[in-house]
N, CA, C, O and the ligand as a Tripos MOL2 file, in Angstrom:
@<TRIPOS>MOLECULE
protein
  321   319    81     0     0
PROTEIN
NO_CHARGES

@<TRIPOS>ATOM
      1 N         150.8760   98.3490  103.4810 N.3       1 MET1
      2 CA        151.4700   99.0970  102.3590 C.3       1 MET1
      3 C         152.1500  100.3770  102.7380 C.2       1 MET1
      4 O         151.4700  101.2660  103.2500 O.2       1 MET1
      5 N         153.4640  100.5550  102.5280 N.am      2 PRO2
      6 CA        153.9160  101.8430  102.7870 C.3       2 PRO2
      7 C         153.3210  102.9280  102.3180 C.2       2 PRO2
      8 O         152.7100  102.9460  101.2500 O.2       2 PRO2
      9 N         153.4700  104.0060  103.1630 N.am      3 LYS3
     10 CA        152.6380  105.2710  102.9090 C.3       3 LYS3
     11 C         152.8150  105.9300  101.4490 C.2       3 LYS3
     12 O         151.8500  106.3830  100.8320 O.2       3 LYS3
     13 N         154.0100  105.9430  100.9980 N.am      4 LEU4
     14 CA        154.3580  106.5190   99.7050 C.3       4 LEU4
     15 C         153.7920  105.7170   98.6770 C.2       4 LEU4
     16 O         153.3160  106.2760   97.6890 O.2       4 LEU4
     17 N         153.7810  104.3430   98.7930 N.am      5 GLN5
     18 CA        153.0650  103.4580   97.8610 C.3       5 GLN5
     19 C         151.6500  103.6880   97.8480 C.2       5 GLN5
     20 O         151.0690  103.7720   96.7660 O.2       5 GLN5
     21 N         150.9970  103.8050   98.9940 N.am      6 ARG6
     22 CA        149.6350  104.2060   99.1320 C.3       6 ARG6
     23 C         149.2800  105.4120   98.1730 C.2       6 ARG6
     24 O         148.4150  105.4270   97.2970 O.2       6 ARG6
     25 N         150.0630  106.3210   98.5080 N.am      7 LEU7
     26 CA        149.8830  107.7010   97.8790 C.3       7 LEU7
     27 C         149.9330  107.4820   96.2880 C.2       7 LEU7
     28 O         149.0340  107.8600   95.5360 O.2       7 LEU7
     29 N         151.0080  106.8750   95.9070 N.am      8 ARG8
     30 CA        151.2990  106.7910   94.6600 C.3       8 ARG8
     31 C         150.1240  105.9660   93.9150 C.2       8 ARG8
     32 O         149.8310  106.2440   92.7520 O.2       8 ARG8
     33 N         149.5160  105.0260   94.5680 N.am      9 THR9
     34 CA        148.4480  104.2860   93.9000 C.3       9 THR9
     35 C         147.1910  105.1220   93.8860 C.2       9 THR9
     36 O         146.4570  105.1160   92.8970 O.2       9 THR9
     37 N         146.9190  105.8610   94.9930 N.am     10 ASP10
     38 CA        145.8130  106.7850   94.9020 C.3      10 ASP10
     39 C         145.9100  107.8800   93.5780 C.2      10 ASP10
     40 O         144.9470  108.2410   92.9010 O.2      10 ASP10
     41 N         147.1050  108.2380   93.4280 N.am     11 ALA11
     42 CA        147.3350  109.2330   92.3450 C.3      11 ALA11
     43 C         147.2310  108.4360   91.1000 C.2      11 ALA11
     44 O         146.6490  108.9150   90.1270 O.2      11 ALA11
     45 N         147.7530  107.2570   91.0640 N.am     12 PHE12
     46 CA        147.6090  106.4420   89.6800 C.3      12 PHE12
     47 C         146.2120  106.2360   89.3840 C.2      12 PHE12
     48 O         145.8270  106.2780   88.2150 O.2      12 PHE12
     49 N         145.4300  106.0200   90.3250 N.am     13 HIS13
     50 CA        143.9040  105.9940   89.9540 C.3      13 HIS13
     51 C         143.0940  107.2820   89.8620 C.2      13 HIS13
     52 O         142.1130  107.3400   89.1200 O.2      13 HIS13
     53 N         143.4330  108.1720   90.5020 N.am     14 ALA14
     54 CA        142.9570  109.5250   90.1850 C.3      14 ALA14
     55 C         143.3140  110.1680   89.0060 C.2      14 ALA14
     56 O         142.7130  111.1760   88.6340 O.2      14 ALA14
     57 N         144.3380  109.6240   88.3140 N.am     15 GLN15
     58 CA        144.9190  110.2830   87.1080 C.3      15 GLN15
     59 C         144.5800  109.2000   85.9650 C.2      15 GLN15
     60 O         145.0180  109.2750   84.8170 O.2      15 GLN15
     61 N         143.7850  108.2420   86.4170 N.am     16 LYS16
     62 CA        143.2990  107.0270   85.3760 C.3      16 LYS16
     63 C         144.3740  106.4250   84.7930 C.2      16 LYS16
     64 O         144.2800  105.9870   83.6470 O.2      16 LYS16
     65 N         145.4740  106.3360   85.4790 N.am     17 GLY17
     66 CA        146.5750  105.5200   85.0600 C.3      17 GLY17
     67 C         147.5280  106.0850   84.1540 C.2      17 GLY17
     68 O         148.4770  105.4510   83.6930 O.2      17 GLY17
     69 N         147.2460  107.3820   83.8830 N.am     18 ARG18
     70 CA        148.0450  108.2550   83.0020 C.3      18 ARG18
     71 C         149.1290  109.0330   83.6610 C.2      18 ARG18
     72 O         148.8680  109.5360   84.7540 O.2      18 ARG18
     73 N         150.3650  109.2070   83.1210 N.am     19 CYS19
     74 CA        151.3970  109.8120   83.6690 C.3      19 CYS19
     75 C         151.0860  111.2940   83.6620 C.2      19 CYS19
     76 O         150.4950  111.8020   82.7100 O.2      19 CYS19
     77 N         151.5270  112.0720   84.8400 N.am     20 CYS20
     78 CA        151.1430  113.4760   85.0160 C.3      20 CYS20
     79 C         151.9510  114.3610   84.0480 C.2      20 CYS20
     80 O         151.5990  115.5310   83.8980 O.2      20 CYS20
     81 N         153.0030  113.8740   83.3900 N.am     21 TYR21
     82 CA        153.7120  114.5310   82.5000 C.3      21 TYR21
     83 C         153.4790  114.3930   80.9680 C.2      21 TYR21
     84 O         153.2760  115.3350   80.2020 O.2      21 TYR21
     85 N         153.5390  113.1030   80.6430 N.am     22 CYS22
     86 CA        153.4440  112.7950   79.2130 C.3      22 CYS22
     87 C         152.2900  112.1430   78.9320 C.2      22 CYS22
     88 O         152.1590  111.8420   77.7450 O.2      22 CYS22
     89 N         151.2420  111.7740   79.8110 N.am     23 SER23
     90 CA        149.9240  111.3910   79.5670 C.3      23 SER23
     91 C         150.0070  109.8350   79.0880 C.2      23 SER23
     92 O         148.9580  109.2710   78.7770 O.2      23 SER23
     93 N         151.0020  109.2770   79.0390 N.am     24 LEU24
     94 CA        151.0600  107.8160   78.5130 C.3      24 LEU24
     95 C         150.5240  107.0090   79.6760 C.2      24 LEU24
     96 O         150.6440  107.3660   80.8480 O.2      24 LEU24
     97 N         149.8440  105.7500   79.2240 N.am     25 PRO25
     98 CA        149.4160  104.8340   80.1550 C.3      25 PRO25
     99 C         150.6610  104.3280   81.0630 C.2      25 PRO25
    100 O         151.7910  104.2260   80.5850 O.2      25 PRO25
    101 N         150.3980  104.0630   82.2320 N.am     26 MET26
    102 CA        151.5250  103.4680   83.0980 C.3      26 MET26
    103 C         150.9810  102.1940   83.8140 C.2      26 MET26
    104 O         149.7610  102.0780   83.9350 O.2      26 MET26
    105 N         151.7310  101.3330   84.2460 N.am     27 TRP27
    106 CA        151.4920  100.1520   85.0140 C.3      27 TRP27
    107 C         151.8300  100.2870   86.5890 C.2      27 TRP27
    108 O         152.8170  100.8950   87.0040 O.2      27 TRP27
    109 N         151.0590   99.7610   87.2560 N.am     28 ASN28
    110 CA        151.1850   99.9200   88.8480 C.3      28 ASN28
    111 C         151.6970   98.8140   89.2940 C.2      28 ASN28
    112 O         152.6410   99.0010   90.0610 O.2      28 ASN28
    113 N         151.3450   97.4200   89.0430 N.am     29 THR29
    114 CA        151.9820   96.4540   89.8070 C.3      29 THR29
    115 C         152.4850   95.4150   88.7590 C.2      29 THR29
    116 O         153.3300   94.5880   89.1000 O.2      29 THR29
    117 N         152.0190   95.4350   87.5790 N.am     30 SER30
    118 CA        152.6470   94.6400   86.6650 C.3      30 SER30
    119 C         152.6770   95.1120   85.1620 C.2      30 SER30
    120 O         151.6270   95.4860   84.6390 O.2      30 SER30
    121 N         153.7790   95.1030   84.5070 N.am     31 PRO31
    122 CA        153.8000   95.4650   83.0650 C.3      31 PRO31
    123 C         152.6820   94.9150   82.2330 C.2      31 PRO31
    124 O         152.2860   95.5620   81.2630 O.2      31 PRO31
    125 N         152.1620   93.7960   82.5400 N.am     32 ASP32
    126 CA        151.0740   93.1110   81.6840 C.3      32 ASP32
    127 C         149.9270   93.9240   81.8170 C.2      32 ASP32
    128 O         149.0680   93.7010   80.9650 O.2      32 ASP32
    129 N         149.6460   94.8840   82.7190 N.am     33 GLU33
    130 CA        148.7810   95.9820   82.6530 C.3      33 GLU33
    131 C         148.5300   96.6790   81.2910 C.2      33 GLU33
    132 O         147.4290   97.0340   80.8720 O.2      33 GLU33
    133 N         149.6520   96.8120   80.7050 N.am     34 LEU34
    134 CA        149.7270   97.6330   79.3270 C.3      34 LEU34
    135 C         149.5440   96.7500   78.0680 C.2      34 LEU34
    136 O         149.6270   97.2490   76.9460 O.2      34 LEU34
    137 N         149.2860   95.3900   78.2710 N.am     35 LYS35
    138 CA        149.0700   94.5010   77.2740 C.3      35 LYS35
    139 C         147.8100   94.9880   76.3150 C.2      35 LYS35
    140 O         147.8660   94.8750   75.0900 O.2      35 LYS35
    141 N         146.7430   95.5060   76.9630 N.am     36 PRO36
    142 CA        145.5620   96.0280   76.1520 C.3      36 PRO36
    143 C         146.0390   97.1690   75.2180 C.2      36 PRO36
    144 O         145.4580   97.3610   74.1490 O.2      36 PRO36
    145 N         147.1120   97.9430   75.6160 N.am     37 PHE37
    146 CA        147.6590   98.9070   74.6890 C.3      37 PHE37
    147 C         148.4660   98.5630   73.6810 C.2      37 PHE37
    148 O         148.9010   99.3970   72.8870 O.2      37 PHE37
    149 N         148.7640   97.1890   73.6180 N.am     38 GLY38
    150 CA        149.6250   96.6800   72.6820 C.3      38 GLY38
    151 C         151.2010   96.6960   73.0250 C.2      38 GLY38
    152 O         152.0670   96.5520   72.1630 O.2      38 GLY38
    153 N         151.4390   96.8740   74.2930 N.am     39 LEU39
    154 CA        152.6470   97.1000   74.7650 C.3      39 LEU39
    155 C         153.2940   95.7100   75.4130 C.2      39 LEU39
    156 O         152.7290   95.0600   76.2920 O.2      39 LEU39
    157 N         154.5110   95.3880   74.8540 N.am     40 SER40
    158 CA        155.0810   94.1230   75.5830 C.3      40 SER40
    159 C         155.7350   94.6330   76.8130 C.2      40 SER40
    160 O         156.1490   95.7790   76.9870 O.2      40 SER40
    161 N         155.7800   93.5500   77.7170 N.am     41 ALA41
    162 CA        156.4500   93.8340   79.1220 C.3      41 ALA41
    163 C         157.6870   94.6070   78.9890 C.2      41 ALA41
    164 O         157.9970   95.5040   79.7720 O.2      41 ALA41
    165 N         158.4070   94.2330   77.9550 N.am     42 ARG42
    166 CA        159.7640   95.0000   77.7750 C.3      42 ARG42
    167 C         159.5810   96.4320   77.3350 C.2      42 ARG42
    168 O         160.1980   97.3490   77.8770 O.2      42 ARG42
    169 N         158.7630   96.6090   76.3890 N.am     43 THR43
    170 CA        158.3080   98.0970   75.8740 C.3      43 THR43
    171 C         157.8530   98.9390   77.0980 C.2      43 THR43
    172 O         158.1750  100.1190   77.2440 O.2      43 THR43
    173 N         157.0430   98.2050   78.0060 N.am     44 ALA44
    174 CA        156.3360   98.8550   79.0690 C.3      44 ALA44
    175 C         157.3060   99.2090   80.3420 C.2      44 ALA44
    176 O         156.9140   99.8500   81.3170 O.2      44 ALA44
    177 N         158.3930   98.7850   80.2100 N.am     45 THR45
    178 CA        159.4600   98.9260   81.4870 C.3      45 THR45
    179 C         159.4440  100.3480   81.7970 C.2      45 THR45
    180 O         159.0420  100.6110   82.9300 O.2      45 THR45
    181 N         159.7950  101.3520   81.0400 N.am     46 PRO46
    182 CA        159.9730  102.7500   81.2230 C.3      46 PRO46
    183 C         158.7890  103.4650   81.6350 C.2      46 PRO46
    184 O         158.8430  104.6210   82.0570 O.2      46 PRO46
    185 N         157.5270  102.6840   81.5020 N.am     47 LEU47
    186 CA        156.1470  103.2450   81.9620 C.3      47 LEU47
    187 C         155.6890  102.7620   83.1770 C.2      47 LEU47
    188 O         154.4890  102.7430   83.4480 O.2      47 LEU47
    189 N         156.6100  102.3450   83.9770 N.am     48 ARG48
    190 CA        156.2240  101.9530   85.3750 C.3      48 ARG48
    191 C         155.9800  103.1100   86.2560 C.2      48 ARG48
    192 O         156.8220  104.0050   86.3360 O.2      48 ARG48
    193 N         154.7100  103.1500   87.0210 N.am     49 CYS49
    194 CA        154.3250  104.2240   87.7100 C.3      49 CYS49
    195 C         155.2700  104.3520   88.8520 C.2      49 CYS49
    196 O         155.6190  103.4460   89.6100 O.2      49 CYS49
    197 N         155.6570  105.6710   88.8750 N.am     50 THR50
    198 CA        156.6270  106.0270   90.3090 C.3      50 THR50
    199 C         155.7770  107.2010   90.7670 C.2      50 THR50
    200 O         154.9110  107.7680   90.1000 O.2      50 THR50
    201 N         156.2050  107.5110   92.1630 N.am     51 ALA51
    202 CA        155.7020  108.6800   92.7840 C.3      51 ALA51
    203 C         156.6030  109.7980   92.7250 C.2      51 ALA51
    204 O         157.7650  109.7470   93.1280 O.2      51 ALA51
    205 N         156.0270  110.8590   92.1910 N.am     52 GLU52
    206 CA        156.7680  112.2310   91.8340 C.3      52 GLU52
    207 C         156.3940  113.2660   93.0430 C.2      52 GLU52
    208 O         155.2340  113.5840   93.3020 O.2      52 GLU52
    209 N         157.3680  113.6730   93.6370 N.am     53 HIS53
    210 CA        157.1890  114.7800   94.6290 C.3      53 HIS53
    211 C         156.8900  116.1750   93.9070 C.2      53 HIS53
    212 O         157.8160  116.6970   93.2860 O.2      53 HIS53
    213 N         155.7440  116.7530   93.9530 N.am     54 LEU54
    214 CA        155.4440  117.8720   93.1410 C.3      54 LEU54
    215 C         156.5080  119.0570   93.7890 C.2      54 LEU54
    216 O         157.1190  119.8680   93.0930 O.2      54 LEU54
    217 N         156.5700  118.9810   95.0380 N.am     55 LEU55
    218 CA        157.6840  119.8120   95.8290 C.3      55 LEU55
    219 C         158.7040  118.7820   96.1970 C.2      55 LEU55
    220 O         158.4360  117.8360   96.9370 O.2      55 LEU55
    221 N         159.8920  118.9880   95.6600 N.am     56 ALA56
    222 CA        160.9830  117.9880   95.8890 C.3      56 ALA56
    223 C         161.2020  118.0240   97.4290 C.2      56 ALA56
    224 O         160.9790  118.9790   98.1740 O.2      56 ALA56
    225 N         161.7590  116.6020   97.8130 N.am     57 GLN57
    226 CA        161.9910  116.2820   99.1460 C.3      57 GLN57
    227 C         163.1040  117.2170   99.6050 C.2      57 GLN57
    228 O         163.0560  117.6170  100.7690 O.2      57 GLN57
    229 N         164.1360  117.6190   98.7840 N.am     58 GLN58
    230 CA        165.2960  118.3330   99.4160 C.3      58 GLN58
    231 C         164.6400  119.8940   99.5160 C.2      58 GLN58
    232 O         165.2410  120.7000  100.2270 O.2      58 GLN58
    233 N         163.5900  120.2620   98.9130 N.am     59 ASP59
    234 CA        162.8110  121.4880   99.1830 C.3      59 ASP59
    235 C         161.7860  121.5490  100.1790 C.2      59 ASP59
    236 O         161.0490  122.5250  100.3170 O.2      59 ASP59
    237 N         161.7290  120.3870  100.9560 N.am     60 GLY60
    238 CA        160.8220  120.3950  102.0400 C.3      60 GLY60
    239 C         159.3560  119.5380  101.6480 C.2      60 GLY60
    240 O         158.4530  119.4250  102.4770 O.2      60 GLY60
    241 N         159.2840  119.0360  100.4400 N.am     61 GLY61
    242 CA        158.2350  118.3650   99.9860 C.3      61 GLY61
    243 C         158.1690  116.9800  100.8850 C.2      61 GLY61
    244 O         159.0670  116.1680  101.1070 O.2      61 GLY61
    245 N         156.9970  116.9910  101.2600 N.am     62 ARG62
    246 CA        156.6230  115.7310  102.2340 C.3      62 ARG62
    247 C         155.8430  114.6930  101.3350 C.2      62 ARG62
    248 O         155.3650  114.9300  100.2260 O.2      62 ARG62
    249 N         155.8050  113.4790  102.0330 N.am     63 ASP63
    250 CA        154.8610  112.4840  101.5250 C.3      63 ASP63
    251 C         153.4270  112.5830  102.0330 C.2      63 ASP63
    252 O         153.0140  111.8580  102.9370 O.2      63 ASP63
    253 N         152.6890  113.4960  101.4290 N.am     64 VAL64
    254 CA        151.3990  113.6730  101.8150 C.3      64 VAL64
    255 C         150.6270  113.8260  100.3500 C.2      64 VAL64
    256 O         151.1530  114.1770   99.2930 O.2      64 VAL64
    257 N         149.2590  113.4720  100.5690 N.am     65 ALA65
    258 CA        148.4920  113.5500   99.3310 C.3      65 ALA65
    259 C         148.4860  114.9650   98.9200 C.2      65 ALA65
    260 O         148.3880  115.8440   99.7760 O.2      65 ALA65
    261 N         148.5850  115.2500   97.6350 N.am     66 GLY66
    262 CA        148.6560  116.5110   97.1190 C.3      66 GLY66
    263 C         149.8850  117.0400   96.7150 C.2      66 GLY66
    264 O         150.0210  118.0210   95.9840 O.2      66 GLY66
    265 N         150.9090  116.2660   97.2810 N.am     67 ASN67
    266 CA        152.4400  116.6190   97.0170 C.3      67 ASN67
    267 C         152.8830  115.3530   96.3040 C.2      67 ASN67
    268 O         154.0570  115.3030   95.9390 O.2      67 ASN67
    269 N         152.0910  114.3380   96.0680 N.am     68 ILE68
    270 CA        152.4830  113.1070   95.2920 C.3      68 ILE68
    271 C         151.6370  112.9710   94.1680 C.2      68 ILE68
    272 O         150.4090  112.9220   94.2290 O.2      68 ILE68
    273 N         152.4830  112.8950   92.8960 N.am     69 ALA69
    274 CA        151.6240  112.7310   91.5010 C.3      69 ALA69
    275 C         152.1530  111.3930   91.3000 C.2      69 ALA69
    276 O         152.9900  110.8580   92.0270 O.2      69 ALA69
    277 N         151.5700  110.8490   90.1870 N.am     70 ALA70
    278 CA        152.0220  109.5620   89.6110 C.3      70 ALA70
    279 C         152.7600  109.8830   88.2950 C.2      70 ALA70
    280 O         152.1220  110.5420   87.4730 O.2      70 ALA70
    281 N         153.8200  109.5680   88.0320 N.am     71 ALA71
    282 CA        154.6450  109.8370   86.8820 C.3      71 ALA71
    283 C         155.2990  108.6090   86.2230 C.2      71 ALA71
    284 O         155.6130  107.7420   87.0380 O.2      71 ALA71
    285 N         155.5570  108.3570   85.0330 N.am     72 CYS72
    286 CA        155.9920  107.2780   84.5640 C.3      72 CYS72
    287 C         157.5240  107.4140   84.8440 C.2      72 CYS72
    288 O         158.0380  108.5280   84.9470 O.2      72 CYS72
    289 N         158.2870  106.1870   84.9720 N.am     73 TRP73
    290 CA        159.6810  106.0020   85.3480 C.3      73 TRP73
    291 C         160.5110  107.1310   84.4150 C.2      73 TRP73
    292 O         161.3520  107.9280   84.8320 O.2      73 TRP73
    293 N         160.0780  106.9840   83.1640 N.am     74 SER74
    294 CA        160.9530  107.7260   82.2940 C.3      74 SER74
    295 C         160.8520  109.1140   82.5530 C.2      74 SER74
    296 O         161.9150  109.7090   82.7310 O.2      74 SER74
    297 N         159.6650  109.8290   82.6160 N.am     75 CYS75
    298 CA        159.6450  111.3410   83.1660 C.3      75 CYS75
    299 C         160.3360  111.4940   84.5000 C.2      75 CYS75
    300 O         161.0510  112.4830   84.6590 O.2      75 CYS75
    301 N         160.2200  110.7620   85.3110 N.am     76 ASN76
    302 CA        160.7680  110.8480   86.7290 C.3      76 ASN76
    303 C         162.1540  110.9100   86.5670 C.2      76 ASN76
    304 O         162.7580  111.7140   87.2780 O.2      76 ASN76
    305 N         162.8420  110.1540   85.6960 N.am     77 GLN77
    306 CA        164.2860  110.0310   85.5660 C.3      77 GLN77
    307 C         164.6730  111.3820   85.0530 C.2      77 GLN77
    308 O         165.6630  111.9740   85.4830 O.2      77 GLN77
    309 N         163.8560  111.8810   84.0970 N.am     78 ARG78
    310 CA        164.3560  113.1110   83.3430 C.3      78 ARG78
    311 C         164.2390  114.2960   84.2430 C.2      78 ARG78
    312 O         164.8390  115.3330   83.9580 O.2      78 ARG78
    313 N         163.5250  114.2060   85.2780 N.am     79 ARG79
    314 CA        163.3420  115.3540   86.1760 C.3      79 ARG79
    315 C         164.3640  115.4840   87.3420 C.2      79 ARG79
    316 O         164.4010  116.4690   88.0790 O.2      79 ARG79
    317 N         165.2070  114.3890   87.4540 N.am     80 HIS80
    318 CA        166.1530  114.3420   88.5550 C.3      80 HIS80
    319 C         167.5200  114.3950   88.0540 C.2      80 HIS80
    320 O         168.4670  114.3660   88.8400 O.2      80 HIS80
    321 ZN        155.5800  110.2080   81.5030 Zn       81 ZN81
@<TRIPOS>BOND
     1     1     2 1
     2     2     3 1
     3     3     4 2
     4     3     5 am
     5     5     6 1
     6     6     7 1
     7     7     8 2
     8     7     9 am
     9     9    10 1
    10    10    11 1
    11    11    12 2
    12    11    13 am
    13    13    14 1
    14    14    15 1
    15    15    16 2
    16    15    17 am
    17    17    18 1
    18    18    19 1
    19    19    20 2
    20    19    21 am
    21    21    22 1
    22    22    23 1
    23    23    24 2
    24    23    25 am
    25    25    26 1
    26    26    27 1
    27    27    28 2
    28    27    29 am
    29    29    30 1
    30    30    31 1
    31    31    32 2
    32    31    33 am
    33    33    34 1
    34    34    35 1
    35    35    36 2
    36    35    37 am
    37    37    38 1
    38    38    39 1
    39    39    40 2
    40    39    41 am
    41    41    42 1
    42    42    43 1
    43    43    44 2
    44    43    45 am
    45    45    46 1
    46    46    47 1
    47    47    48 2
    48    47    49 am
    49    49    50 1
    50    50    51 1
    51    51    52 2
    52    51    53 am
    53    53    54 1
    54    54    55 1
    55    55    56 2
    56    55    57 am
    57    57    58 1
    58    58    59 1
    59    59    60 2
    60    59    61 am
    61    61    62 1
    62    62    63 1
    63    63    64 2
    64    63    65 am
    65    65    66 1
    66    66    67 1
    67    67    68 2
    68    67    69 am
    69    69    70 1
    70    70    71 1
    71    71    72 2
    72    71    73 am
    73    73    74 1
    74    74    75 1
    75    75    76 2
    76    75    77 am
    77    77    78 1
    78    78    79 1
    79    79    80 2
    80    79    81 am
    81    81    82 1
    82    82    83 1
    83    83    84 2
    84    83    85 am
    85    85    86 1
    86    86    87 1
    87    87    88 2
    88    87    89 am
    89    89    90 1
    90    90    91 1
    91    91    92 2
    92    91    93 am
    93    93    94 1
    94    94    95 1
    95    95    96 2
    96    95    97 am
    97    97    98 1
    98    98    99 1
    99    99   100 2
   100    99   101 am
   101   101   102 1
   102   102   103 1
   103   103   104 2
   104   103   105 am
   105   105   106 1
   106   106   107 1
   107   107   108 2
   108   107   109 am
   109   109   110 1
   110   110   111 1
   111   111   112 2
   112   111   113 am
   113   113   114 1
   114   114   115 1
   115   115   116 2
   116   115   117 am
   117   117   118 1
   118   118   119 1
   119   119   120 2
   120   119   121 am
   121   121   122 1
   122   122   123 1
   123   123   124 2
   124   123   125 am
   125   125   126 1
   126   126   127 1
   127   127   128 2
   128   127   129 am
   129   129   130 1
   130   130   131 1
   131   131   132 2
   132   131   133 am
   133   133   134 1
   134   134   135 1
   135   135   136 2
   136   135   137 am
   137   137   138 1
   138   138   139 1
   139   139   140 2
   140   139   141 am
   141   141   142 1
   142   142   143 1
   143   143   144 2
   144   143   145 am
   145   145   146 1
   146   146   147 1
   147   147   148 2
   148   147   149 am
   149   149   150 1
   150   150   151 1
   151   151   152 2
   152   151   153 am
   153   153   154 1
   154   154   155 1
   155   155   156 2
   156   155   157 am
   157   157   158 1
   158   158   159 1
   159   159   160 2
   160   159   161 am
   161   161   162 1
   162   162   163 1
   163   163   164 2
   164   163   165 am
   165   165   166 1
   166   166   167 1
   167   167   168 2
   168   167   169 am
   169   169   170 1
   170   170   171 1
   171   171   172 2
   172   171   173 am
   173   173   174 1
   174   174   175 1
   175   175   176 2
   176   175   177 am
   177   177   178 1
   178   178   179 1
   179   179   180 2
   180   179   181 am
   181   181   182 1
   182   182   183 1
   183   183   184 2
   184   183   185 am
   185   185   186 1
   186   186   187 1
   187   187   188 2
   188   187   189 am
   189   189   190 1
   190   190   191 1
   191   191   192 2
   192   191   193 am
   193   193   194 1
   194   194   195 1
   195   195   196 2
   196   195   197 am
   197   197   198 1
   198   198   199 1
   199   199   200 2
   200   199   201 am
   201   201   202 1
   202   202   203 1
   203   203   204 2
   204   203   205 am
   205   205   206 1
   206   206   207 1
   207   207   208 2
   208   207   209 am
   209   209   210 1
   210   210   211 1
   211   211   212 2
   212   211   213 am
   213   213   214 1
   214   214   215 1
   215   215   216 2
   216   215   217 am
   217   217   218 1
   218   218   219 1
   219   219   220 2
   220   219   221 am
   221   221   222 1
   222   222   223 1
   223   223   224 2
   224   223   225 am
   225   225   226 1
   226   226   227 1
   227   227   228 2
   228   227   229 am
   229   229   230 1
   230   230   231 1
   231   231   232 2
   232   231   233 am
   233   233   234 1
   234   234   235 1
   235   235   236 2
   236   235   237 am
   237   237   238 1
   238   238   239 1
   239   239   240 2
   240   239   241 am
   241   241   242 1
   242   242   243 1
   243   243   244 2
   244   243   245 am
   245   245   246 1
   246   246   247 1
   247   247   248 2
   248   247   249 am
   249   249   250 1
   250   250   251 1
   251   251   252 2
   252   251   253 am
   253   253   254 1
   254   254   255 1
   255   255   256 2
   256   255   257 am
   257   257   258 1
   258   258   259 1
   259   259   260 2
   260   259   261 am
   261   261   262 1
   262   262   263 1
   263   263   264 2
   264   263   265 am
   265   265   266 1
   266   266   267 1
   267   267   268 2
   268   267   269 am
   269   269   270 1
   270   270   271 1
   271   271   272 2
   272   271   273 am
   273   273   274 1
   274   274   275 1
   275   275   276 2
   276   275   277 am
   277   277   278 1
   278   278   279 1
   279   279   280 2
   280   279   281 am
   281   281   282 1
   282   282   283 1
   283   283   284 2
   284   283   285 am
   285   285   286 1
   286   286   287 1
   287   287   288 2
   288   287   289 am
   289   289   290 1
   290   290   291 1
   291   291   292 2
   292   291   293 am
   293   293   294 1
   294   294   295 1
   295   295   296 2
   296   295   297 am
   297   297   298 1
   298   298   299 1
   299   299   300 2
   300   299   301 am
   301   301   302 1
   302   302   303 1
   303   303   304 2
   304   303   305 am
   305   305   306 1
   306   306   307 1
   307   307   308 2
   308   307   309 am
   309   309   310 1
   310   310   311 1
   311   311   312 2
   312   311   313 am
   313   313   314 1
   314   314   315 1
   315   315   316 2
   316   315   317 am
   317   317   318 1
   318   318   319 1
   319   319   320 2
@<TRIPOS>SUBSTRUCTURE
     1 MET1         2 RESIDUE 1 A MET
     2 PRO2         6 RESIDUE 1 A PRO
     3 LYS3        10 RESIDUE 1 A LYS
     4 LEU4        14 RESIDUE 1 A LEU
     5 GLN5        18 RESIDUE 1 A GLN
     6 ARG6        22 RESIDUE 1 A ARG
     7 LEU7        26 RESIDUE 1 A LEU
     8 ARG8        30 RESIDUE 1 A ARG
     9 THR9        34 RESIDUE 1 A THR
    10 ASP10       38 RESIDUE 1 A ASP
    11 ALA11       42 RESIDUE 1 A ALA
    12 PHE12       46 RESIDUE 1 A PHE
    13 HIS13       50 RESIDUE 1 A HIS
    14 ALA14       54 RESIDUE 1 A ALA
    15 GLN15       58 RESIDUE 1 A GLN
    16 LYS16       62 RESIDUE 1 A LYS
    17 GLY17       66 RESIDUE 1 A GLY
    18 ARG18       70 RESIDUE 1 A ARG
    19 CYS19       74 RESIDUE 1 A CYS
    20 CYS20       78 RESIDUE 1 A CYS
    21 TYR21       82 RESIDUE 1 A TYR
    22 CYS22       86 RESIDUE 1 A CYS
    23 SER23       90 RESIDUE 1 A SER
    24 LEU24       94 RESIDUE 1 A LEU
    25 PRO25       98 RESIDUE 1 A PRO
    26 MET26      102 RESIDUE 1 A MET
    27 TRP27      106 RESIDUE 1 A TRP
    28 ASN28      110 RESIDUE 1 A ASN
    29 THR29      114 RESIDUE 1 A THR
    30 SER30      118 RESIDUE 1 A SER
    31 PRO31      122 RESIDUE 1 A PRO
    32 ASP32      126 RESIDUE 1 A ASP
    33 GLU33      130 RESIDUE 1 A GLU
    34 LEU34      134 RESIDUE 1 A LEU
    35 LYS35      138 RESIDUE 1 A LYS
    36 PRO36      142 RESIDUE 1 A PRO
    37 PHE37      146 RESIDUE 1 A PHE
    38 GLY38      150 RESIDUE 1 A GLY
    39 LEU39      154 RESIDUE 1 A LEU
    40 SER40      158 RESIDUE 1 A SER
    41 ALA41      162 RESIDUE 1 A ALA
    42 ARG42      166 RESIDUE 1 A ARG
    43 THR43      170 RESIDUE 1 A THR
    44 ALA44      174 RESIDUE 1 A ALA
    45 THR45      178 RESIDUE 1 A THR
    46 PRO46      182 RESIDUE 1 A PRO
    47 LEU47      186 RESIDUE 1 A LEU
    48 ARG48      190 RESIDUE 1 A ARG
    49 CYS49      194 RESIDUE 1 A CYS
    50 THR50      198 RESIDUE 1 A THR
    51 ALA51      202 RESIDUE 1 A ALA
    52 GLU52      206 RESIDUE 1 A GLU
    53 HIS53      210 RESIDUE 1 A HIS
    54 LEU54      214 RESIDUE 1 A LEU
    55 LEU55      218 RESIDUE 1 A LEU
    56 ALA56      222 RESIDUE 1 A ALA
    57 GLN57      226 RESIDUE 1 A GLN
    58 GLN58      230 RESIDUE 1 A GLN
    59 ASP59      234 RESIDUE 1 A ASP
    60 GLY60      238 RESIDUE 1 A GLY
    61 GLY61      242 RESIDUE 1 A GLY
    62 ARG62      246 RESIDUE 1 A ARG
    63 ASP63      250 RESIDUE 1 A ASP
    64 VAL64      254 RESIDUE 1 A VAL
    65 ALA65      258 RESIDUE 1 A ALA
    66 GLY66      262 RESIDUE 1 A GLY
    67 ASN67      266 RESIDUE 1 A ASN
    68 ILE68      270 RESIDUE 1 A ILE
    69 ALA69      274 RESIDUE 1 A ALA
    70 ALA70      278 RESIDUE 1 A ALA
    71 ALA71      282 RESIDUE 1 A ALA
    72 CYS72      286 RESIDUE 1 A CYS
    73 TRP73      290 RESIDUE 1 A TRP
    74 SER74      294 RESIDUE 1 A SER
    75 CYS75      298 RESIDUE 1 A CYS
    76 ASN76      302 RESIDUE 1 A ASN
    77 GLN77      306 RESIDUE 1 A GLN
    78 ARG78      310 RESIDUE 1 A ARG
    79 ARG79      314 RESIDUE 1 A ARG
    80 HIS80      318 RESIDUE 1 A HIS
    81 ZN81       321 GROUP 0 **** ****
């Protein structure tokens, strides 16, 4: 597993599957993970778990535990 993906998955579990910004439930490997929340695969698309660099890469942020948080795709797009 690529390092960033592993860090993202660690963060995902540490945050109990919730986005670090909006606290909505995210899915890590399949949108079906959100079925228990009553979300269809299509509705769940923007809730895909992505790796968020707390210190941006262009500012010297690295792919290390502590600099990677799990954020939903939607929040990640908003920040960049
Ligand atoms: Zn979010």
